[in-house]
gemmi code that builds the backbone of each chain (N, CA, C; Angstrom):
import gemmi

chains = {
    "A": [
        ("UNK", (6.477, -15.741, -18.316), (7.809, -16.288, -18.518), (8.677, -15.996, -17.299)),
        ("UNK", (9.641, -16.878, -17.043), (10.487, -16.753, -15.872), (11.518, -15.654, -16.072)),
        ("UNK", (11.754, -14.904, -15.010), (12.722, -13.823, -15.046), (14.082, -14.288, -14.535)),
        ("UNK", (14.081, -15.287, -13.674), (15.308, -15.820, -13.109), (15.695, -17.084, -13.874)),
        ("UNK", (16.982, -17.211, -14.182), (17.445, -18.323, -15.014), (18.140, -19.398, -14.189)),
        ("UNK", (17.679, -20.617, -14.348), (18.291, -21.780, -13.699), (18.630, -22.819, -14.754)),
        ("UNK", (19.597, -23.690, -14.481), (19.847, -24.802, -15.410), (18.669, -25.768, -15.352)),
        ("UNK", (18.291, -26.349, -16.496), (17.135, -27.262, -16.502), (17.336, -28.490, -15.621)),
        ("UNK", (18.568, -28.970, -15.523), (18.800, -30.184, -14.763), (20.203, -30.220, -14.181)),
        ("UNK", (20.310, -30.954, -13.094), (21.578, -31.274, -12.465), (21.459, -32.699, -11.937)),
        ("UNK", (22.579, -33.378, -11.825), (22.526, -34.741, -11.315), (23.780, -35.053, -10.508)),
        ("UNK", (23.681, -36.097, -9.712), (24.808, -36.525, -8.907), (24.540, -37.882, -8.304)),
        ("UNK", (25.583, -38.519, -7.830), (25.444, -39.804, -7.160), (25.264, -39.565, -5.661)),
        ("UNK", (24.716, -40.531, -4.968), (24.534, -40.375, -3.517), (25.835, -39.989, -2.817)),
        ("UNK", (25.729, -38.986, -1.959), (26.892, -38.518, -1.233), (27.606, -37.353, -1.878)),
        ("UNK", (27.357, -37.122, -3.166), (28.018, -36.015, -3.863), (27.414, -34.682, -3.481)),
        ("UNK", (28.092, -33.616, -3.902), (27.595, -32.262, -3.709), (27.098, -31.736, -5.046)),
        ("UNK", (25.904, -31.180, -5.038), (25.305, -30.613, -6.238), (25.011, -29.136, -5.981)),
        ("UNK", (25.279, -28.309, -6.973), (25.015, -26.874, -6.849), (24.104, -26.420, -7.976)),
        ("UNK", (23.090, -25.639, -7.618), (22.134, -25.102, -8.590), (22.282, -23.585, -8.604)),
        ("UNK", (22.431, -23.036, -9.793), (22.587, -21.590, -9.918), (21.266, -20.918, -10.272)),
        ("UNK", (21.167, -19.632, -9.942), (19.968, -18.838, -10.221), (20.454, -17.441, -10.573)),
        ("UNK", (20.247, -17.053, -11.832), (20.756, -15.776, -12.303), (19.624, -14.777, -12.523)),
        ("UNK", (19.816, -13.582, -12.010), (18.792, -12.548, -12.137), (19.364, -11.225, -12.578)),
        ("UNK", (18.837, -10.164, -12.007), (19.269, -8.814, -12.388), (19.287, -7.899, -11.162)),
        ("UNK", (19.614, -6.634, -11.392), (19.720, -5.680, -10.293), (18.371, -5.380, -9.647)),
        ("UNK", (17.283, -5.614, -10.365), (15.959, -5.307, -9.819), (15.408, -6.423, -8.952)),
        ("UNK", (16.029, -7.579, -8.983), (15.564, -8.686, -8.143), (16.705, -9.213, -7.257)),
        ("UNK", (17.427, -10.193, -7.695), (18.473, -10.782, -6.850), (19.509, -9.743, -6.429)),
        ("UNK", (19.824, -8.816, -7.327), (20.845, -7.824, -7.016), (20.511, -6.923, -5.845)),
        ("UNK", (19.234, -6.799, -5.496), (18.830, -5.890, -4.432), (17.883, -6.513, -3.415)),
        ("UNK", (17.465, -7.727, -3.624), (16.514, -8.407, -2.740), (17.049, -9.770, -2.318)),
        ("UNK", (16.430, -10.317, -1.281), (16.869, -11.632, -0.817), (16.244, -12.726, -1.675)),
        ("UNK", (16.884, -13.888, -1.661), (16.487, -15.017, -2.497), (15.944, -16.142, -1.622)),
        ("UNK", (14.920, -16.776, -2.137), (14.317, -17.918, -1.461), (14.329, -19.118, -2.399)),
        ("UNK", (14.404, -20.298, -1.824), (14.439, -21.521, -2.617), (13.318, -22.455, -2.151)),
        ("UNK", (12.715, -23.120, -3.131), (11.632, -24.056, -2.855), (11.972, -25.415, -3.448)),
        ("UNK", (11.626, -26.457, -2.723), (11.774, -27.829, -3.189), (10.399, -28.374, -3.534)),
        ("UNK", (10.274, -28.972, -4.710), (8.999, -29.549, -5.123), (9.210, -31.015, -5.460)),
        ("UNK", (8.864, -31.883, -4.537), (8.935, -33.317, -4.775), (7.907, -33.703, -5.825)),
        ("UNK", (8.118, -34.794, -6.550), (7.192, -35.185, -7.623), (5.743, -35.257, -7.156)),
        ("UNK", (4.868, -34.562, -7.861), (3.440, -34.600, -7.573), (2.992, -33.870, -6.326)),
        ("UNK", (3.867, -33.040, -5.768), (3.495, -32.332, -4.546), (3.651, -30.816, -4.725)),
        ("UNK", (3.181, -30.074, -3.717), (3.292, -28.622, -3.731), (4.712, -28.197, -3.347)),
        ("UNK", (5.107, -27.008, -3.760), (6.422, -26.498, -3.336), (6.502, -26.376, -1.825)),
        ("UNK", (7.731, -26.534, -1.331), (7.992, -26.422, 0.095), (9.182, -25.473, 0.286)),
        ("UNK", (9.049, -24.547, 1.220), (10.136, -23.603, 1.481), (11.375, -24.342, 1.975)),
        ("UNK", (12.498, -24.106, 1.304), (13.737, -24.800, 1.622), (14.782, -23.852, 2.234)),
        ("UNK", (14.913, -22.680, 1.613), (15.865, -21.655, 2.060), (15.161, -20.307, 1.946)),
        ("UNK", (15.288, -19.449, 2.957), (14.739, -18.103, 2.867), (15.803, -17.063, 3.190)),
        ("UNK", (15.588, -15.859, 2.708), (16.524, -14.760, 2.944), (17.968, -15.160, 2.654)),
        ("UNK", (18.175, -15.738, 1.502), (19.485, -16.126, 0.950), (20.073, -17.396, 1.530)),
        ("UNK", (20.052, -17.511, 2.866), (20.818, -18.628, 3.437), (20.264, -19.167, 4.756)),
        ("UNK", (18.999, -18.942, 5.044), (18.410, -19.447, 6.280), (17.519, -20.651, 5.987)),
        ("UNK", (17.610, -21.638, 6.825), (16.806, -22.841, 6.690), (15.644, -22.832, 7.678)),
        ("UNK", (14.418, -23.091, 7.185), (13.298, -23.257, 8.117), (13.537, -24.471, 9.007)),
        ("UNK", (12.853, -24.492, 10.121), (12.962, -25.627, 11.027), (12.601, -26.918, 10.289)),
        ("UNK", (13.431, -27.935, 10.461), (13.157, -29.227, 9.848), (13.896, -29.488, 8.547)),
        ("UNK", (14.468, -28.449, 7.967), (15.247, -28.630, 6.731), (16.672, -29.046, 7.096)),
        ("UNK", (17.139, -30.155, 6.543), (18.489, -30.647, 6.895), (19.572, -29.626, 6.559)),
        ("UNK", (20.646, -29.627, 7.347), (21.707, -28.639, 7.149), (22.596, -28.962, 5.947)),
        ("UNK", (22.290, -30.028, 5.224), (23.046, -30.281, 3.997), (22.546, -29.400, 2.844)),
        ("UNK", (21.454, -28.679, 3.096), (20.974, -27.692, 2.133), (21.501, -26.319, 2.580)),
        ("UNK", (22.113, -25.597, 1.651), (22.614, -24.271, 1.988), (22.449, -23.328, 0.806)),
        ("UNK", (22.281, -22.045, 1.104), (22.113, -21.059, 0.053), (23.132, -19.947, 0.173)),
        ("UNK", (23.416, -19.312, -0.964), (24.329, -18.177, -0.983), (23.919, -17.223, -2.087)),
        ("UNK", (24.428, -15.996, -1.996), (24.118, -14.987, -3.008), (25.331, -14.102, -3.209)),
        ("UNK", (25.553, -13.751, -4.484), (26.631, -12.830, -4.819), (26.212, -12.005, -6.018)),
        ("UNK", (26.119, -10.712, -5.826), (25.705, -9.843, -6.924), (24.300, -10.159, -7.397)),
        ("UNK", (24.165, -10.464, -8.674), (22.849, -10.764, -9.242), (22.621, -12.256, -9.431)),
        ("UNK", (23.394, -13.068, -8.734), (23.221, -14.518, -8.816), (23.138, -15.135, -7.420)),
        ("UNK", (22.477, -16.283, -7.370), (22.357, -17.031, -6.119), (22.608, -18.503, -6.420)),
        ("UNK", (22.892, -19.258, -5.370), (23.142, -20.691, -5.535), (22.541, -21.469, -4.384)),
        ("UNK", (22.101, -22.664, -4.714), (21.639, -23.630, -3.722), (22.575, -24.822, -3.799)),
        ("UNK", (23.128, -25.215, -2.675), (24.010, -26.375, -2.638), (23.372, -27.488, -1.824)),
        ("UNK", (23.492, -28.689, -2.349), (23.049, -29.876, -1.630), (24.284, -30.740, -1.427)),
        ("UNK", (24.701, -30.877, -0.197), (25.868, -31.711, 0.085), (25.399, -33.052, 0.630)),
        ("UNK", (26.163, -34.100, 0.354), (25.737, -35.418, 0.801), (24.409, -35.804, 0.175)),
        ("UNK", (24.326, -35.698, -1.146), (23.091, -35.932, -1.897), (22.454, -37.271, -1.510)),
        ("UNK", (21.125, -37.240, -1.318), (20.386, -38.453, -0.977), (19.279, -38.689, -1.988)),
        ("UNK", (18.817, -39.909, -2.078), (17.789, -40.260, -3.064), (16.514, -39.430, -2.876)),
        ("UNK", (16.217, -39.085, -1.638), (14.980, -38.315, -1.387), (15.110, -36.851, -1.795)),
        ("UNK", (16.298, -36.458, -2.245), (16.493, -35.085, -2.719), (16.103, -34.930, -4.183)),
        ("UNK", (15.734, -36.025, -4.810), (15.330, -35.967, -6.213), (14.023, -35.178, -6.301)),
        ("UNK", (14.096, -34.008, -6.926), (12.967, -33.076, -6.943), (13.276, -31.922, -7.885)),
        ("UNK", (12.281, -31.051, -8.052), (12.496, -29.790, -8.756), (12.788, -28.704, -7.719)),
        ("UNK", (13.707, -27.830, -8.064), (14.090, -26.749, -7.162), (13.884, -25.413, -7.867)),
        ("UNK", (13.227, -24.481, -7.161), (12.882, -23.186, -7.742), (13.443, -22.064, -6.884)),
        ("UNK", (14.093, -21.093, -7.521), (14.523, -19.901, -6.797), (13.461, -18.821, -6.983)),
        ("UNK", (13.460, -17.838, -6.091), (12.460, -16.780, -6.153), (12.976, -15.533, -5.452)),
        ("UNK", (12.512, -14.384, -5.930), (12.881, -13.118, -5.303), (11.848, -12.066, -5.682)),
        ("UNK", (11.754, -11.026, -4.876), (10.907, -9.881, -5.213), (11.613, -9.099, -6.317)),
        ("UNK", (10.818, -8.539, -7.238), (11.372, -7.738, -8.318), (10.812, -6.320, -8.243)),
        ("UNK", (11.677, -5.349, -8.035), (11.219, -3.964, -7.892), (10.670, -3.391, -9.185)),
        ("UNK", (11.194, -3.827, -10.318), (10.723, -3.297, -11.606), (9.339, -3.817, -11.953)),
        ("UNK", (9.113, -5.079, -11.679), (7.824, -5.701, -11.981), (6.822, -5.525, -10.850)),
        ("UNK", (7.307, -5.091, -9.677), (6.463, -4.956, -8.480), (5.716, -6.253, -8.200)),
        ("UNK", (6.475, -7.310, -8.107), (5.898, -8.615, -7.805), (6.996, -9.644, -7.646)),
        ("UNK", (6.590, -10.858, -7.313), (7.576, -11.921, -7.149), (7.909, -12.548, -8.503)),
        ("UNK", (9.142, -12.963, -8.650), (9.582, -13.692, -9.831), (10.180, -15.016, -9.388)),
        ("UNK", (10.038, -15.998, -10.251), (10.563, -17.323, -9.979), (11.587, -17.702, -11.040)),
        ("UNK", (12.410, -18.679, -10.703), (13.341, -19.225, -11.664), (12.646, -20.213, -12.571)),
        ("UNK", (13.380, -20.654, -13.578), (12.849, -21.597, -14.561), (12.732, -23.002, -13.997)),
        ("UNK", (13.352, -23.233, -12.837), (13.267, -24.538, -12.198), (14.381, -25.473, -12.629)),
        ("UNK", (14.911, -26.251, -11.677), (15.971, -27.218, -11.947), (15.566, -28.573, -11.398)),
        ("UNK", (15.620, -29.564, -12.264), (15.306, -30.926, -11.840), (16.600, -31.606, -11.406)),
        ("UNK", (16.630, -32.057, -10.170), (17.794, -32.768, -9.643), (17.522, -34.262, -9.678)),
        ("UNK", (18.431, -34.984, -10.318), (18.329, -36.439, -10.427), (19.458, -37.082, -9.637)),
        ("UNK", (19.112, -38.069, -8.847), (20.120, -38.821, -8.094), (20.406, -40.111, -8.855)),
        ("UNK", (21.608, -40.229, -9.358), (21.970, -41.356, -10.228), (22.159, -42.655, -9.465)),
    ],
    "B": [
        ("UNK", (-1.854, -27.419, 13.328), (-1.145, -27.557, 12.057), (-1.657, -26.527, 11.057)),
        ("UNK", (-0.727, -25.843, 10.434), (-1.089, -24.853, 9.419), (-1.548, -25.568, 8.153)),
        ("UNK", (-2.724, -25.199, 7.652), (-3.252, -25.822, 6.443), (-3.885, -24.785, 5.532)),
        ("UNK", (-3.684, -24.968, 4.232), (-4.318, -24.145, 3.203), (-4.947, -25.122, 2.216)),
        ("UNK", (-6.236, -24.973, 1.970), (-6.944, -25.897, 1.094), (-7.651, -25.114, -0.003)),
        ("UNK", (-7.177, -25.317, -1.234), (-7.772, -24.634, -2.388), (-8.934, -25.448, -2.943)),
        ("UNK", (-9.865, -24.743, -3.571), (-10.996, -25.389, -4.230), (-11.509, -24.471, -5.325)),
        ("UNK", (-12.397, -25.015, -6.151), (-13.033, -24.203, -7.180), (-12.504, -24.396, -8.583)),
        ("UNK", (-11.455, -25.185, -8.723), (-10.914, -25.423, -10.058), (-11.833, -26.287, -10.899)),
        ("UNK", (-11.525, -26.383, -12.171), (-12.330, -27.214, -13.063), (-12.049, -26.924, -14.516)),
        ("UNK", (-12.864, -27.499, -15.372), (-12.746, -27.307, -16.822), (-13.694, -26.188, -17.241)),
        ("UNK", (-13.180, -25.216, -17.952), (-13.998, -24.072, -18.364), (-13.611, -23.662, -19.775)),
        ("UNK", (-14.579, -23.147, -20.516), (-14.312, -22.706, -21.889), (-13.608, -21.345, -21.908)),
        ("UNK", (-12.830, -21.081, -22.930), (-12.197, -19.759, -23.055), (-13.244, -18.649, -23.012)),
        ("UNK", (-12.897, -17.589, -22.295), (-13.794, -16.452, -22.176), (-14.716, -16.515, -20.963)),
        ("UNK", (-14.824, -17.690, -20.359), (-15.695, -17.830, -19.199), (-14.976, -17.478, -17.909)),
        ("UNK", (-15.675, -17.627, -16.790), (-15.147, -17.236, -15.488), (-15.092, -18.414, -14.530)),
        ("UNK", (-14.270, -18.241, -13.499), (-14.126, -19.248, -12.456), (-13.680, -18.532, -11.187)),
        ("UNK", (-14.134, -19.009, -10.021), (-13.710, -18.408, -8.762), (-13.040, -19.463, -7.899)),
        ("UNK", (-11.789, -19.220, -7.559), (-11.051, -20.121, -6.690), (-11.154, -19.644, -5.241)),
        ("UNK", (-11.135, -20.604, -4.323), (-11.142, -20.294, -2.898), (-9.975, -21.000, -2.224)),
        ("UNK", (-9.549, -20.429, -1.125), (-8.484, -21.033, -0.324), (-8.877, -20.851, 1.146)),
        ("UNK", (-9.207, -21.943, 1.785), (-9.617, -21.891, 3.191), (-8.420, -22.282, 4.059)),
        ("UNK", (-8.149, -21.485, 5.087), (-6.969, -21.744, 5.901), (-7.364, -22.131, 7.311)),
        ("UNK", (-6.430, -22.772, 7.994), (-6.611, -23.134, 9.397), (-5.242, -23.283, 10.048)),
        ("UNK", (-5.230, -23.220, 11.365), (-3.984, -23.440, 12.100), (-3.160, -22.201, 12.348)),
        ("UNK", (-3.625, -21.036, 11.901), (-2.919, -19.792, 12.175), (-3.903, -18.625, 12.109)),
        ("UNK", (-3.484, -17.470, 12.597), (-4.334, -16.286, 12.606), (-4.284, -15.631, 11.230)),
        ("UNK", (-5.261, -15.934, 10.415), (-5.286, -15.540, 9.008), (-5.081, -14.043, 8.830)),
        ("UNK", (-5.715, -13.232, 9.663), (-5.693, -11.784, 9.477), (-4.320, -11.166, 9.769)),
        ("UNK", (-3.382, -11.949, 10.241), (-2.030, -11.445, 10.503), (-1.113, -11.550, 9.294)),
        ("UNK", (-1.590, -12.208, 8.241), (-0.707, -12.527, 7.125), (-1.230, -12.046, 5.777)),
        ("UNK", (-0.299, -11.600, 4.941), (-0.608, -11.379, 3.536), (-0.683, -12.745, 2.862)),
        ("UNK", (-1.276, -12.773, 1.683), (-1.443, -14.036, 0.963), (-1.103, -13.868, -0.511)),
        ("UNK", (-0.705, -14.982, -1.136), (-0.335, -14.997, -2.548), (-1.117, -16.076, -3.286)),
        ("UNK", (-1.287, -15.866, -4.583), (-1.686, -16.920, -5.524), (-0.508, -17.132, -6.480)),
        ("UNK", (-0.162, -18.400, -6.681), (0.922, -18.775, -7.592), (0.398, -19.910, -8.461)),
        ("UNK", (0.741, -19.935, -9.736), (0.270, -21.005, -10.604), (1.434, -21.722, -11.273)),
        ("UNK", (1.129, -22.922, -11.746), (2.137, -23.743, -12.425), (1.469, -24.453, -13.591)),
        ("UNK", (1.785, -24.021, -14.796), (1.271, -24.662, -15.996), (1.873, -26.059, -16.111)),
        ("UNK", (1.188, -26.965, -16.787), (1.676, -28.346, -16.903), (3.106, -28.421, -17.418)),
        ("UNK", (3.974, -29.058, -16.643), (5.361, -29.231, -17.046), (6.207, -27.976, -17.003)),
        ("UNK", (5.684, -26.905, -16.411), (6.399, -25.629, -16.392), (6.783, -25.237, -14.965)),
        ("UNK", (7.437, -24.088, -14.876), (7.850, -23.578, -13.573), (6.733, -22.814, -12.883)),
        ("UNK", (7.066, -22.238, -11.755), (6.101, -21.485, -10.974), (5.967, -20.063, -11.502)),
        ("UNK", (4.748, -19.524, -11.442), (4.491, -18.147, -11.872), (3.650, -17.456, -10.819)),
        ("UNK", (4.165, -16.371, -10.258), (3.395, -15.575, -9.311), (2.224, -14.904, -10.030)),
        ("UNK", (1.043, -14.921, -9.383), (-0.179, -14.393, -10.012), (-0.653, -13.099, -9.332)),
        ("UNK", (-0.796, -13.141, -8.012), (-1.366, -11.993, -7.319), (-1.091, -12.085, -5.828)),
        ("UNK", (-1.136, -10.933, -5.163), (-0.916, -10.895, -3.715), (-1.805, -9.853, -3.072)),
        ("UNK", (-2.103, -10.055, -1.781), (-2.973, -9.145, -1.046), (-2.448, -9.016, 0.378)),
        ("UNK", (-2.449, -7.797, 0.903), (-1.979, -7.583, 2.271), (-3.017, -8.075, 3.278)),
        ("UNK", (-2.644, -8.073, 4.526), (-3.473, -8.648, 5.581), (-4.858, -8.032, 5.661)),
        ("UNK", (-4.952, -6.726, 5.361), (-6.234, -6.012, 5.499), (-6.833, -5.623, 4.149)),
        ("UNK", (-6.323, -6.250, 3.088), (-6.785, -5.941, 1.717), (-6.458, -4.507, 1.309)),
        ("UNK", (-5.593, -3.857, 2.057), (-5.271, -2.474, 1.761), (-4.440, -2.284, 0.507)),
        ("UNK", (-3.714, -3.302, 0.119), (-2.893, -3.224, -1.089), (-2.935, -4.554, -1.817)),
        ("UNK", (-3.118, -4.456, -3.133), (-3.262, -5.634, -3.972), (-2.400, -5.453, -5.216)),
        ("UNK", (-1.746, -6.515, -5.645), (-0.923, -6.447, -6.853), (-1.182, -7.679, -7.719)),
        ("UNK", (-0.932, -7.500, -9.023), (-1.164, -8.576, -9.990), (0.006, -8.674, -10.958)),
        ("UNK", (0.222, -9.888, -11.457), (1.147, -10.060, -12.570), (0.515, -9.446, -13.814)),
        ("UNK", (1.345, -8.947, -14.714), (0.824, -8.329, -15.936), (-0.037, -9.295, -16.743)),
        ("UNK", (0.285, -10.584, -16.664), (-0.417, -11.593, -17.461), (-1.885, -11.754, -17.050)),
        ("UNK", (-2.252, -11.295, -15.857), (-3.637, -11.471, -15.390), (-4.308, -10.147, -15.021)),
        ("UNK", (-3.557, -9.063, -15.063), (-4.087, -7.759, -14.672), (-5.293, -7.387, -15.520)),
        ("UNK", (-6.363, -6.955, -14.859), (-7.584, -6.579, -15.566), (-8.549, -7.735, -15.779)),
        ("UNK", (-8.085, -8.955, -15.544), (-8.949, -10.131, -15.719), (-9.191, -10.860, -14.407)),
        ("UNK", (-8.199, -10.873, -13.534), (-8.301, -11.588, -12.254), (-8.457, -10.589, -11.113)),
        ("UNK", (-9.189, -11.006, -10.080), (-9.360, -10.178, -8.880), (-9.127, -11.027, -7.646)),
        ("UNK", (-8.194, -10.610, -6.830), (-7.917, -11.289, -5.571), (-8.700, -10.599, -4.456)),
        ("UNK", (-9.165, -11.375, -3.500), (-9.865, -10.806, -2.349), (-9.734, -11.768, -1.173)),
        ("UNK", (-10.128, -11.312, -0.004), (-10.065, -12.154, 1.174), (-11.182, -11.778, 2.129)),
        ("UNK", (-11.567, -12.736, 2.956), (-12.548, -12.522, 4.014), (-11.916, -13.047, 5.290)),
        ("UNK", (-11.412, -12.141, 6.108), (-10.695, -12.570, 7.306), (-11.615, -13.281, 8.302)),
        ("UNK", (-12.876, -12.903, 8.328), (-13.817, -13.572, 9.240), (-14.023, -15.028, 8.843)),
        ("UNK", (-13.957, -15.282, 7.550), (-14.150, -16.646, 7.053), (-12.823, -17.367, 6.838)),
        ("UNK", (-11.717, -16.679, 7.151), (-10.386, -17.272, 6.968), (-10.219, -17.806, 5.555)),
        ("UNK", (-10.608, -17.007, 4.605), (-10.589, -17.463, 3.219), (-10.015, -16.427, 2.267)),
        ("UNK", (-9.324, -16.932, 1.264), (-8.735, -16.146, 0.176), (-9.435, -16.555, -1.111)),
        ("UNK", (-9.612, -15.593, -2.011), (-10.315, -15.881, -3.249), (-9.540, -15.360, -4.459)),
        ("UNK", (-9.830, -15.967, -5.615), (-9.311, -15.461, -6.880), (-10.433, -15.573, -7.909)),
        ("UNK", (-10.989, -14.427, -8.273), (-12.006, -14.386, -9.318), (-11.300, -14.261, -10.656)),
        ("UNK", (-11.510, -15.224, -11.523), (-10.818, -15.255, -12.814), (-11.841, -15.071, -13.932)),
        ("UNK", (-11.760, -13.962, -14.635), (-12.667, -13.669, -15.748), (-11.910, -13.720, -17.075)),
        ("UNK", (-12.662, -13.797, -18.158), (-12.070, -13.800, -19.508), (-10.917, -14.788, -19.596)),
        ("UNK", (-11.171, -15.995, -19.155), (-10.102, -16.995, -19.093), (-9.583, -17.356, -20.480)),
        ("UNK", (-8.286, -17.622, -20.537), (-7.604, -17.971, -21.781), (-7.005, -19.360, -21.656)),
        ("UNK", (-6.720, -19.968, -22.779), (-6.100, -21.297, -22.769), (-4.810, -21.277, -21.953)),
        ("UNK", (-4.074, -20.179, -22.056), (-2.781, -20.082, -21.353), (-2.922, -19.896, -19.840)),
        ("UNK", (-4.135, -19.785, -19.333), (-4.361, -19.741, -17.887), (-4.458, -21.141, -17.300)),
        ("UNK", (-4.434, -22.152, -18.156), (-4.474, -23.536, -17.680), (-3.272, -23.814, -16.783)),
        ("UNK", (-3.548, -24.229, -15.557), (-2.468, -24.430, -14.587), (-3.018, -25.006, -13.290)),
        ("UNK", (-2.102, -25.416, -12.449), (-2.406, -25.764, -11.067), (-2.220, -24.485, -10.258)),
        ("UNK", (-3.258, -24.059, -9.564), (-3.220, -22.805, -8.824), (-3.025, -23.085, -7.333)),
        ("UNK", (-1.974, -22.482, -6.790), (-1.663, -22.641, -5.372), (-1.963, -21.340, -4.633)),
        ("UNK", (-2.492, -21.456, -3.429), (-2.471, -20.300, -2.545), (-1.312, -20.510, -1.581)),
        ("UNK", (-0.685, -19.432, -1.183), (0.481, -19.508, -0.316), (0.444, -18.371, 0.688)),
        ("UNK", (0.874, -18.663, 1.890), (0.919, -17.645, 2.926), (2.213, -16.848, 2.818)),
        ("UNK", (2.123, -15.535, 3.013), (3.322, -14.722, 3.120), (3.839, -14.829, 4.544)),
        ("UNK", (5.116, -14.628, 4.723), (5.722, -14.783, 6.044), (5.307, -13.671, 7.008)),
        ("UNK", (4.750, -12.569, 6.465), (4.332, -11.462, 7.297), (3.065, -10.815, 6.786)),
        ("UNK", (2.773, -9.623, 7.268), (1.507, -8.963, 6.947), (1.486, -8.277, 5.593)),
        ("UNK", (2.661, -8.058, 5.001), (2.683, -7.451, 3.666), (3.170, -8.465, 2.643)),
        ("UNK", (2.899, -8.218, 1.378), (3.223, -9.218, 0.357), (4.689, -9.218, -0.035)),
        ("UNK", (5.486, -8.337, 0.543), (6.918, -8.377, 0.263), (7.560, -9.615, 0.877)),
        ("UNK", (6.866, -10.194, 1.836), (7.390, -11.391, 2.463), (7.243, -12.596, 1.541)),
        ("UNK", (8.200, -13.508, 1.652), (8.192, -14.702, 0.812), (7.063, -15.642, 1.221)),
        ("UNK", (6.791, -16.630, 0.355), (5.771, -17.632, 0.609), (6.345, -18.719, 1.497)),
        ("UNK", (5.780, -18.906, 2.684), (6.360, -19.895, 3.585), (5.538, -21.167, 3.734)),
        ("UNK", (4.258, -21.115, 3.433), (3.404, -22.304, 3.498), (2.519, -22.318, 2.260)),
        ("UNK", (2.389, -23.487, 1.657), (1.630, -23.625, 0.406), (0.505, -24.640, 0.576)),
        ("UNK", (-0.588, -24.413, -0.147), (-1.623, -25.420, -0.252), (-1.243, -26.453, -1.291)),
        ("UNK", (-2.125, -27.422, -1.504), (-1.843, -28.480, -2.471), (-2.275, -28.119, -3.879)),
        ("UNK", (-3.046, -27.056, -4.005), (-3.409, -26.561, -5.326), (-4.740, -27.065, -5.836)),
        ("UNK", (-5.289, -26.314, -6.794), (-6.510, -26.704, -7.492), (-6.279, -26.490, -8.976)),
        ("UNK", (-6.743, -27.435, -9.799), (-6.430, -27.417, -11.229), (-7.484, -26.660, -12.027)),
        ("UNK", (-7.004, -25.753, -12.851), (-7.862, -25.005, -13.772), (-7.467, -25.379, -15.197)),
        ("UNK", (-8.438, -25.838, -15.962), (-8.202, -26.193, -17.359), (-9.123, -25.347, -18.233)),
        ("UNK", (-8.532, -24.576, -19.118), (-9.306, -23.728, -20.027), (-9.200, -24.322, -21.425)),
        ("UNK", (-10.323, -24.818, -21.902), (-10.325, -25.489, -23.194), (-11.734, -25.497, -23.781)),
        ("UNK", (-11.794, -25.440, -25.093), (-13.090, -25.495, -25.760), (-13.476, -26.941, -26.076)),
    ],
}
model = gemmi.Model(1)
for chain_id, residues in chains.items():
    chain = gemmi.Chain(chain_id)
    for i, (resn, *xyz) in enumerate(residues, 1):
        res = gemmi.Residue()
        res.name, res.seqid = resn, gemmi.SeqId(i, " ")
        for name, pos in zip(("N", "CA", "C"), xyz):
            atom = gemmi.Atom()
            atom.name, atom.element = name, gemmi.Element(name[0])
            atom.pos, atom.b_iso = gemmi.Position(*pos), 0.0
            res.add_atom(atom)
        chain.add_residue(res)
    model.add_chain(chain)
structure = gemmi.Structure()
structure.add_model(model)
structure.setup_entities()
């Protein structure tokens, strides 16, 4: 079962800003960095944001991450049709001694 | 180009065994820790197991501890997952993923396309 909580879905029209939340605890997000993965339909996850707010090479700057306390957020500004995907947050968990993932959020572009 | 290619999945009866492999190319395998992550149909991602660059430290999720064994062969640039006493709830798409560094504390930065394991009678 997932340790990090995300909303099941979010939606927006092209050009809008969408924010996805990821809630954890002191043993994971509260003390460790957060990473975000994008999973396009039928494909493997792809690293989108690492260490809270860094983008790998090739990821558009309209994707941004932030963290505060035991929660993190992924923002997509200027939403585009190709952003329609599932988004997963992840962090190391000191109590479980392993990685934990969020429940996943499906983003729909209306 | 960095590539990870999983194989070995299939249909297996509960209680039986299966061995997954992940062959890598495009990077120096022995410099990186590796992870196995699975995704049950229609569900989110679940971390399964991780191994450091030299196999010196290995960790498992509680859901597979005692049943699954992760290993690697740096000479063959390959990662393995031996799955014993399989259960219906182990049915999932299994991904291998590279850690960003030599220990498993690093996040997963590159993923394979996955191999499907179905446990059913």
